[in-house]
N, C-alpha and C positions, 0 to 999 in steps of 0.2 A: 277702687277695686283693682287688684293685680292678679295675674295668674298664680293660683295658690297651689301649695303642695297637696299631695293626695290625702293628707290627714286633716285637711280643712273640713270643719263640721258641715253636714248636709242640712241646708235650710228645709223647713217643712213646706211641701208644695202648696198646701192649702192656706196656711196662715202667712207664709212668706213667699208669695208667688213670684214676685219680681226677683227676689234674692235667689230663689231656686233656679230661675232661668240664667242668672249670672253665674251661678255655680256650674251649670251645664256648659256655659261658654268657657269657663276656666278649665274644665275637664277636657274640652275639645282642643284648647290651645296647648295644654300640657302634653297631650298625645303627640303633638307635632314638634315639640322642642328637640333640637338636633342632638343633644347629649343622650336622649333616650333612643335614638333611631339610627345612629351612625355606625356603631361597632360592627354590626353584621355585614356591612358592605365595604369595609376598608380592605384594599388589596394589600398583599405583602410588600414590604419595601424592597427596592432593588438589593441584590446581594452585594456584600462588600467586594467580592471578587470581580463583579462586573464594573465597578467604578461608577455605577449609575447614581444619580441623585433624585430626590423627590421634590418637585416644585408644585406648590399649591397656588392656584389662581381661582378667583371667584368674584361673583357679583350678586347682589340681591339684599332684600331686607333682612334675611336670616344669615347674611354672610358672616357677620361678626361672631354669632353664636355657633355657626358651623365650623368656623376656623378654630374656636376654642375647643369644640368637641374633638376635632382632629388632633389638636395639641395634647389634649388629655389622654387620648387613646393610642396615639402613635408611640412606638417603642422609643424610650428615652435615648437609646444609643444609636438610633437611625437618623441620618441627616434629614432635615426638614426646613424648608424656607418658602417664601412666597409672598403674594400680595392679594388682598381681597378688598373690595369696595362695598360699603353698605350705606344706607340712608343716614343722614344727619341724626344724631342722638339714638341710633339703633345699635350701637356697640354695647354689649352687656358688660357689667362690672367684671373685672378679671378675678376668677377664684384665687383665693390666697394660696400661694405656693405653686401656682401653675406658670412655668416659664413661657414667655412669649417667643415663638419661633416664626410666626406668620404675621406680617405687617397688615394692619387693618386701617383703611382710610375711609373718610365719609364724604358724601356728595349729595346733590339734590335729587329729589323725587317728588312728583312725577314728571316735572319739566327739568331736563338736564341742565347742568351748569359747568363752569370751567373746571371745577374740582373733579367732576366725573370725566371730563375730557382728558385731564392730566392722568387720572388713574388708568383709563383705557390705554393711553399711549404707553404708560409704564408697564402695564400688563403685557401688551404686545411686544415691547422691547425685551421682556424677560424670556420670551420664547426663542430668542436668538441663540444659536450654538447648542441647541439640544441635540442629543444623540439617541440612537436606538436603544441604548441602555438606560435611558432616563425614564422616569414616571412623572406624568403631569396629572395631579389630582385636582379636578375642577369642581368647585362648590357653587352651585347655581340655584337661585331661588327667585321668587317673584319680585319684581322691581328692578331686575337686572337690565331690562331694556333701557330705562332712563339712566341708570347708574353707569352703564358701560357704553358711553357714547363716543363714537369716533366717526365723524361724518365722512361720507363718500366724497371723492374728488368732485369739486364744484359746489360743495355745500359748506357753509360756515356754521359755527355753533349757533349763531342767531337764527339761521334758517332752520336748523333742527329744533330749536326751542319753539319757533313759531309753528312748524308742522306738527310737532308733538302736542302742543296746546290745542291746535285745531282738531286733531284726532280725538283728544280726550273729551272735547266739548261736542263732538259730532254725533255721539251715540253709536259709533262703530264698535263692533264686537272685538274682543281681545285678539282673536286670531287675525282679524282684518288689520288692526293697528300694527301687530307684530310683523305681518307680511310686508307692510310698507317700511317699517323700521329696519328689517333685515336687508332690504335692497338699497337702503340709503346709508349703509354702514360699512366700515372696513373691518369690523370685528365680529358682528353678529351673523346669524344664518350659517353657522358652520365654519366661518372664516378663522375663528380662534383655534379650532382643532387643526385646520390646515396649516396655520402658522407654527403649530407645535411639532409637525413632522420633522424627523422620523420617530419622535418619542411616542411611547404608549400613553394614551389618554384614558383616564377613568373619571367619569362624571357622576357625582352624587348630587341629586336634585330633589328639592322640595316642591311639590306641585301646587300651583295657585291657579290653574286653568281648568275649565271644563274638559273632561276627557283625558286629562293627565298626559297630553302629548308633549314630549320633551322638546320638540322643535318649536313649540309655542312658548314654553316657559322661558322668560327673559330673552325671547327672540332666538332661542336655540343656538348660542355661540359655539357649541361643541358638537352639534349633531347635524345630519344632512337636512337640507331644506327642499321640500317638494314644490313649494310655491315658485312663481316665476315673476320676471319683470312685468310681463303682461298682466298678471294678477294685481301687482302693485299699482299699475296704471289704472286699472278698472276701479280699484278701491278709492284712489285719489279722485277719480272722476265722479264716483257715486256720491262722495261727501263734499265735492266741490272745493278741494284743497289745492291751492296753488303751490308749484315748485318752480325753481329756476329753469329757464328754457334749456340750458346746457344739460341739466340733470334729466329733464324730460327726454331730451334727445338720446342721452345715454341709456335710459330705460327702454326707449323704443328700439334702440339698436341691440339690446340685450347685453350691453357692456357691463352692467352692474349685476349680472347673474351670480347666484350663490352656488356653492358645492352641492351636488345632488346625491340622492340615495344611490349607492353602488360605487361612488367615487373611491378611489384607492386610498385617499388620505384618511379614511375612516377605518381602514383595515386594522383589526386587532383591538379597536377601542371598545369600551364597555360603558353602559349607562345604567345607573341604579336609582330607582325612585325610593327615597328614604322616608318620606311622609306624604300623605295625600289627603284631600278633603274628605273622602269617604271614610278613611280611618278615623278621622276626628269626629265625624258625625256618628260613627258606630260607637266610639268611646262615650260620647254624650248620651246616646240611646241606652247604652248599658248602665250608665250612672242613673238615668231616670228610672229604669226598670228596677234597679237595686233599691231605689227609694219608694217603690210601690206604684209607680205610674207607668202604664204601658206607653211605649214610644214607637213612632213610625217615621222612617226616613223617606221623604218624597223622592229626592234625587240630589246628587252632588254636582249636577251639570246644568242647573237652571240659569238661563240667560234671558235677556229681554230688558225692556225699559223698567227701571226700578219701581216706579209708582204703579205700573200695570201689574208687575209681579206681585206687589203688595195687595192689589185688589183681588187677584186670583187666590192668594193665601187667605184673604178675609172671607171670600165666598166659601172656601173649604171649612174654615173655622166656624162660620155661622151654621153651616150644614151639620157639623158635629154637635155644636151647642144646642141646636134646635131639634134635630132629628136623630142624633146618634149615628149619622152616616157621613162618610163611609167608615168612620171609626167610632166605637162607643166611648162615651165619657166615663171617667177622666182620661186624658191622654196628652202626650207631648208630640207635636209634629215638628220634624226637623228638615231643613233643606240647606243646600250650599250651591256654589257655582259662582258666576260673576255677572251681575247685572250691570246695566249702563245707565247713565244720566245724560239726556240731551239738554244742554243748557238753553233755557228759553230767553227770548228777548224780553227784558224787563219792561213792565208797564211804565209809561212816562211818570217821572217823579218818584218811582218806587226805589227804596234802598236796595243796595246790592245784596243778593242772597249768599249764604254760606252753607256748606254741607256737602256730604258725599252720598254714595249710593245706598248705604245702610240707612241713613236718616231719611232719604227720599222714599225708600221702601216702607219705612215706618209711617210716613205721612200718608202714602197711598193706602196702607193697611188700615190706619186709624180712621181715615175718611170713609172707607168702605165698610168697616165694622159697625159704624153708626152707634157706638157705645154699647155694643153687644155684651150682655152680662156673661160673666164666667170665662172671659178670654183675656189672657195676658200674653205679651210677646216681647221678644228682644231680637234685634238684628245688629250685628257688629262685624267689623272686619277683623280677622284673626291676627293681623299684624298690629292691632291697637290704634290704627289711624284710619278714619273714615275720610277718604279723599286727601285733603291737605290740612284738615283741622286737628284739634288736640283731643278729639273724642274718638272712640272706637265705633260708636253707633248710638242707638237710642232704645228706649223702652216704651211700650204701649200698654195701657191698662183700660178697664171698662169705663173709667171716668176721665180719660184723656181729653176728649172733646169738651166735656162739661167744665173741666178745670181751665182749659184754654179759653172757652167762651167767657168765663168769669173774669178773665184778664183782658177781654176785648180782642183776643187773637182769633182770626179766621184762617182755618187750614187751607182754604182755597187760595187765599192771598199768598201764603207762604209757598204753596206749590207753584204758583204763577211765576215766582222769582227764585225757585230752587233754594229756599231758605229753611232747610230742615234744622240747621244748627240754631237759628234764632227761635224757632218754634219750640223745640224740646229743651233748650237752655232755659227759657222762661218758665217752663214747667218743672225744672229740676230733674228732667228725665234723660239727660245725656248719659251714656255709658263711657266713663273715662278710665282707662287702664294704663296709659303710657305704652311705649313700645313693648311688644311681647317677645321679640327676638325670634319670631318665626312667621310663616305666612302661608296658610292654606285657604286664603280668600274668604268669601262670605260665609257667615254662620247666622242662621235664622232659626229661632225656636218659638213655637206657640204652645202655650199651656191652656187647655180647655178643661174646666172643672164643672 
């Protein structure tokens, strides 16, 4: 399954329930593709008389697609150059006849690597010698926190990798993780914008965070940061994450503070949200209604432990299926946001689990649905990658538990070791799309007939 063009045939919701949910996912992803959302937000190039140039800098899972959108839409006779870093294998094929004017490099996500470090160093170096006549166009999307890695003084890349991995496995919310990342970085938390002074900075961003706060997306490299060193210390303590003593001392002294709201370095800058989770959910809801199925959006800001969020969705679906409350059947229920997975300690002798938050949601959902008739579901990450696996997410059907039992699979065992991939792979119910070249985070859809 790949994100399909708008002329893709619409599956029948009743006879092709799972295919219908995959169609809604494709619609949601298509709404967030950069080429469809960039033109309205592009600033005018510097005038030839000013001698100014346009420098494009960026980071994120949608970075390659955002760069290509700018190249396609920017005036052919206006100077354009720059560097963008995206996740490995997330650079889209170059459209025939589109000249490359922005360099795109790839690095690791969600745990940073040396390629990301090199890209961040090069991006920061490109900000040297900018003038007030220059324009810096920053393309920011989810995933930029790991891809744009430049450790604070006293930290090594290995330190950042260890801290990042610990944060990912701790169950910390995305704003908590990014608060720490900002204060342990020389480029995030508004520092990239400060490095661009005195040039004008225009940031185009695709939101992958609950609430669409640009200071949280990719740890806000070009926008003010209201969080503090003290906040970062509290989060590190809450999740029992160790950092080098010298860095802890620097945080305690406030030496790693970020540029704050009102700082003069942000004067004249602009930030435009080009795609959001809510917009994608609304597109999916409109597509469902066009197919004759009423659709309801719960929220685009749902957070919490993935399996527990799955249980809540299951309770709602069962209420609809059994009592027609709070929504009448048939209907589609949609939600988005960013859930978390706390990695459990494996039982002795148990194989290592694989999976991400979409799969974990589906396990919690399937367990709580208890084979409820008339309920189908799909959960997938809109970037096409659930955690670090090759699937975007998974599907749930009324017979999921029965088919698993026939294979000797116990969902409780898979939950105990966070092994959503193993569970749904055995059932043939992984959703595999490949990279979608955008990212508006979690997409969840339940069809109740």
